[in-house]
C-alpha positions in Angstrom: 110.5 80.5 149.9 108.9 83.7 148.5 110.6 87.0 149.3 108.8 88.9 152.0 107.7 92.3 151.0 106.8 95.2 153.3 104.7 98.3 152.8 106.5 101.5 151.8 106.2 103.0 155.3 107.9 99.9 156.9 111.6 100.9 156.7 114.0 98.8 158.8 114.2 101.6 161.5 110.4 101.8 161.8 110.0 98.0 162.0 112.7 98.0 164.7 110.8 100.7 166.6 107.5 98.7 166.5 109.3 95.5 167.7 110.9 97.5 170.5 107.4 98.8 171.6 106.0 95.2 171.6 108.8 94.0 173.8 108.6 97.0 176.1 104.8 96.9 176.5 104.2 93.2 176.4 101.3 94.0 174.0 99.6 96.2 176.7 100.3 99.8 177.6 103.3 101.3 175.7 104.1 103.5 178.7 104.5 100.5 181.1 101.5 101.5 183.2 103.2 104.6 184.6 100.3 107.0 185.1 98.1 105.0 182.7 95.0 103.2 183.8 95.1 100.6 181.0 97.8 98.4 182.5 96.5 95.6 184.6 96.6 96.4 188.3 96.5 100.2 187.9 93.6 102.3 189.0 92.2 105.1 186.8 90.8 107.0 189.7 87.3 105.7 189.3 86.1 103.9 192.5 84.1 101.5 190.4 87.1 100.6 188.2 87.0 97.2 186.5 90.1 96.2 184.5 89.3 96.3 180.8 86.2 98.5 181.3 87.9 101.8 181.9 86.2 104.9 180.5 89.5 106.6 179.5 90.4 106.2 175.8 92.4 103.2 174.8 95.1 105.2 173.0 98.0 103.9 175.1 97.4 100.2 174.4 99.9 98.9 171.9 97.5 98.0 169.1 95.9 101.5 169.1 99.2 103.3 169.6 100.8 101.4 166.8 98.0 102.4 164.4 98.4 106.1 165.2 102.2 105.8 164.9 101.9 104.1 161.4 99.4 106.8 160.3 101.9 109.5 161.3 104.7 107.8 159.4 102.5 107.5 156.3 101.6 111.2 156.5 105.3 112.0 156.8 106.1 110.0 153.7 103.3 111.7 151.8 104.7 115.2 152.7 108.2 114.1 151.7 106.9 112.8 148.3 104.9 116.0 147.7 108.0 118.1 148.5 110.3 116.1 146.2 107.6 116.3 143.4 107.5 120.1 143.8 111.3 120.3 143.6 111.4 118.2 140.5 108.6 120.2 138.9 110.6 123.4 139.5 113.6 121.8 138.1 115.9 122.1 141.1 116.8 118.5 141.0 118.4 118.7 137.6 122.1 118.2 137.9 123.7 121.1 136.1 127.4 121.4 136.3 128.1 125.1 136.4 131.4 126.4 135.1 132.3 123.3 133.1 132.7 123.5 129.3 129.9 121.9 127.5 127.3 122.7 130.1 124.2 124.7 129.2 125.8 127.9 130.7 128.9 127.7 128.5 129.6 131.4 127.5 131.9 130.5 124.6 129.3 128.2 122.9 126.6 130.8 123.4 128.7 133.5 121.8 129.5 131.2 118.9 125.9 130.5 118.4 124.9 134.1 118.5 127.5 135.0 115.9 126.6 132.2 113.5 122.8 132.3 113.7 120.9 134.0 110.8 119.3 137.4 111.3 115.9 135.9 110.4 114.0 132.7 109.6 111.5 132.2 106.8 108.6 130.3 108.3 106.6 130.0 105.1 104.8 131.7 102.2 101.3 132.7 101.7 99.2 134.9 99.4 97.8 138.3 100.4 94.4 138.5 98.7 94.0 142.2 99.5 97.1 143.2 97.6 97.1 140.2 95.2 100.7 139.4 96.0 102.7 136.6 97.5 104.0 137.2 101.0 106.9 135.6 103.0 106.3 135.0 106.7 109.6 136.0 108.4 110.6 135.7 112.1 113.5 137.8 113.2 116.0 135.8 115.3 115.5 135.9 119.0 111.9 137.2 118.8 108.5 135.7 118.6 107.4 138.4 116.1 106.2 137.4 112.6 106.7 139.9 109.7 104.8 139.6 106.5 107.1 140.7 103.7 105.8 141.3 100.2 107.8 139.3 97.6 106.0 139.8 94.3 109.0 140.3 92.0 110.9 137.0 92.8 107.7 135.0 92.6 106.9 136.4 89.1 110.0 134.8 87.8 108.7 131.3 88.8 106.1 129.4 86.9 102.5 129.1 88.1 103.0 125.5 89.3 106.1 126.4 91.4 104.3 129.4 93.0 101.4 127.2 94.0 103.7 124.6 95.5 105.6 127.2 97.5 102.5 128.9 99.0 100.3 125.8 99.4 102.7 122.9 100.2 105.7 124.8 101.7 108.0 123.7 98.9 111.3 125.6 98.6 111.5 127.9 95.6 114.6 127.6 93.2 117.9 128.8 94.5 118.1 132.1 92.5 114.5 133.0 93.6 115.5 132.2 97.3 118.4 134.6 97.1 116.1 137.4 95.9 113.6 136.6 98.6 116.3 136.5 101.3 117.6 139.9 100.2 114.1 141.4 100.4 113.5 139.8 103.8 116.9 140.9 105.2 116.2 144.6 104.3 112.7 144.3 105.8 114.1 142.8 109.1 116.8 145.5 109.2 114.2 148.2 108.8 112.0 146.6 111.5 115.0 146.4 113.9 115.6 150.1 113.4 112.0 150.9 114.4 111.9 148.6 117.4 
């Protein structure tokens, strides 16, 4: 026997409510005819009343009442999903354990990282055609600023092929050249930090 599936709005509580309405109304007026002209035997106040031909809307009959009830439940579900989506987009559903070691707000790990991080990062090398000199593109740590530092002396010690590979293909220069470039960049970053 195949498993019976229900629509998303049909939770067990809601299905029980609909069953209760069917039993209560007998498939006719959900308000048991009290003050309603749609239940057999009641008058709608019209002297020419004929049962089933009443001019009042049929909104109290079970089938019409059930449709409006289900539409209301669907609207409630849509609002709830939109609210949960907005919460997850804002990131408030992330489970962050505050105050526990190893969490993203760990003050000790943050201090260790700040102490051990370099003062700058070398993003790459390029050639300044106005000055006809190689340039290192340097980013001071913790900023989005890019500094262009002239490094002609260290690059002169390298061969032509290595210079081209460094500027065109982002290949690392030799170790002794890197030390000279890093010393020039660190002095440039220290000077920039004094001015800003």
